[in-house]
N, C-alpha and C positions, 0 to 999 in steps of 0.2 A: 529637779529630779525627773519630772515628767518629760521636760524638754530634752534632757540628755538621753533618756530611754528612746524617745522618738527619733532622735538624731541617729542613735546606733541602730535602731531597727530599719530606718531608711537606708543607712549606709550598707547594712547587711543585704537587704533586698536588692539594692543596686549592684551589689558585687555577685549576684547569682546569675547574671545575664538573663533578666526577666523575660524577654521576648522569646528566645530559644527555649527556655525553661518551660514556658507555658504552652509553646507549640508542641513540645515532645510530650508533655502531659496530656494534652488534648488527643494526640495521636494514640497514646496508650489507652485512654478511655474509649476512644472510637473503635479500636482494635478489639477491645475486650467486649464491646457491644456486638461487634461483627462475629465474634466468636460464640456469642449466646451465653456468656457468663451471667450469673445471678447479679442482682444489684449489690449485695454484700461484697461479692468477689470483685466486681467492677470498682467499687468504692476503695477496697483495700489495695488492689493493684495500682489505681491511680495515685493514691497517697504515697505508695511505696516509690513509684516513678518520680513523682513530684519531689519527694525527699532526696532521692538519688541526683536528680538535676540540680537541686540547690547545692549538694556537695560538690558537684562538678564545677559549677560556676564559681563558688567560693574558693575551692582549691586552685583554680586557674588564676584568679586574681591575687590570691595570696603568694603563689609561686612567681607571679609575674610583676609583683609590687615594685622590686628595684628597677626592672626595665621600664615599667610604666612611668616611674618618677624621672628616669633618665630622659625619656622623651616627652615629658610634660603632659601625660594624659590626665586632663582634668575631669574626664568622665568616669574615672575609677575611684571609688571611695576610699580604698586602702591607700593608694598612691596619693590621694589628695589629703589624707590625714583625718578623714571623717571617722574612721574606726581604726584601731590598732591592728598590726598584723597578727598579734597573739589572738585577739577576738576573732579575726577572720578564721584562723586555723581551728580554733575550738568549735566555731559554728560549723565548719566544713566537716570535721571528724564527727560531730554529733549527728549532722544531717546524714552522713555515710552510715553511721550505726543504726539510725532510724529506719534508712531504706532497706537495709538487710533484715532488720527486725521485723518489719511489716511484710516483707517478701516471704519469710519463713512459713507463716501459717498457710500460704498458698501452695506449699508443696516444694520438695527438694529441687525439682526441675525448674520451677520459677526462680527459686533462690539461686541456683546455679547460673541460669541464663542472665539474671540481673547482676550476678556477681562478675561475669564476663563482661558485660556491658560497662559496668562501672571501673573495673580494672583496666579495660581498654581506654576509657575516658581520662582516668587518672594518670595512666602511663603516658598518654599523649601530653597532658599538662606538664608532667615531670621531666619531659625532655625529648620525647619521640617527635614533637612538633618541629624540632630543629633538624630532622634527618630526612633522607630522600624517601623514607618509608612512612612519612607522616600520615599518609592516607589509610594505612592498614588498620589502626585503631578504630577509625570510623566504619570501615567495611566490616570489620569483625563485630564491633559493637551493635551497629545498626542491623547488621545481618542476623543477629541473635534476637532483635527486638521484637519482630512479629511473633516469635515463640513465647513471649511472656504470656500472652492471652491463652494459647492452646496449652501450655504447660500449667497454667493456673486453674484449669478446668478440674472438675471432680475426677474425671478420668483423663489424665494428662497424656498428651502426645505432642510430638515435634510438629512444628508448622510445615505446611506444604513447601516443597522446594521453590515454587514461583514465589512465594512470600518471602522466603530467605533471600532469594535473588533480588526482589524489589527493595528489601530492607538494606541490603548491602549497596546497591546502586544509589539509593537516597543518601545513604551515609557518605558515600563518595562525593556527591553532588554537594551536600552540606559543607563538607571539609574544603572542596575547591572554591567554594564562594565565600565561606566564612571568614577567611583570612584576607580576602581582597582588600577590604578598607585599611588594613594594617600592614600592607607590604613594605611601605617605605620606613615606617617605625620599626618593624621587625628587622629589616636590613641593617638598621643603625645599631641594633642590640644583638646582632649575631644570630638571629633565628632565620634558617633557610631550609624550610621544608619543601615538599614537592611543588606546591603551587608557586612558591618564590623561584624555584628553579625553572619552572615552566613559563612563567610570566602571566600577567593578568588575563590576556585574550585567550590564549590556549586553555587556561584553567576554566574560564567561563564556558568555553566551547565543549570541553570535556564534561563539565557539570551539566550542561543542557543535554548531551548524549546520554548521561547517566539518568536524568529525569525521564527521558524518552524510554530507556530500557525498563525503568521501574513501571511507567505507564503501560508498556506493552505487556509486561508480566501480569499486572493486576487485571487488564482487560482480557487477556487470553485465559486467565484462570476460569472464567465462565464456560470455556470450551475445553475443559479438562487440561488447561495449561499449554495446549498445543495449537498455536494460532495458525500454524501452517496445515496441520493435519486435521484438526478438530473442525466442528461444524460451526462456522461463524454465526449461523442463525440461532445458536444456543445463547449467544451473548445478548443480554437485555439491551433494549434502546438506551436506558439510563446510562449504562456502561459507556456506550459509544458517545454519548454527550460529554460525560466527564472526560474520556479519552480526547475528544476535540478540544476541551478547555485546556487539558495538560499539554497538548501539542502547541496550543495558542501560546501558553506560558513559556514553553521551550523556544518558540520562534522570537518572542519578544526579548527573552534572555539573550539570544544570539545577536539580535539587532542592537540591543544596548550595549553588548560587549564590544561589537564591532565599532560603535560609535564612542567607545571609551567612557561609558557612564560609570557612576559611583559603584563600588563594590557593595555597598550597603544595600543598593537597590537590587542588585543581582541576588544577594543573599535572601532578601525578603521574597523575591520571586520563587526561590527554591523552597522556602518555607510555605509559600502559598501552594506550590505543586504538591508538597507533602500533605498538607490538609485536604486538597482535592483528591489524592489517592485514597486517604483514609475514608472520606466521605463517599467515593465511589464504592468501596467495599460495603459500607453500612447499607448505601442505597440499593445496590444490586444483590444484596443477601448472599454474597459469596462465602464459601467456607475456608478458613485459614488452615484447617487441619490437613495434615498430610495424607 
């Protein structure tokens, strides 16, 4: 009995896309800290985002189970038979309900923003991934993401435009690199989203450009978001340090893309850039509020 439970639990966790789930959860916690939320609100928001990410990963693997079996994906617990499709769907729906339930006490604004994020992710999983507009759910969902922290405050307000821009740019980069490892398998099962149509190298180049846009937006926020018109001396040294690191990640991404390196490596670099952007916000003491 215990062995069966452990096997199911391991299979469910493996179906949540653990790496991206944890990165997005850490991003939510970091943005909440940057927004100056209380520890209680930070904990509640972080748990809500974690549950939401579980639902996204589980629904993705449940919807893709047939295609994953067709291409022999041995890294997918549902396709591999470790857990049933029914179990995967039950867990996904429960996680979705938990995510929204945890968001509600943080205010209607936070609930609405998280609902937009999750609706975007689930719509991508449900079929938008196979269309030329596959990037839009990521731009919309991650564009709303920085507003979680500001809308969860006791006096809620929308996040600053530069933060929404950085979130949308980061979402675009995540999408453009996330699918790179699966381009061939997707082609065999009829999935043809924007990155598939562009090709691996152009997608990686666009992802690098999107990361750079996000880095400029976050760095410029210390100069009232106007890097050309603002006083650059207002930008803390620590922000320039993080900006240099983010540019280095962009350059490495471009070099590896030209050399045809694995899409998994490029995706991990984009995840690293996301964490650097969040750390920059916290270290520089920038304000997310609009």
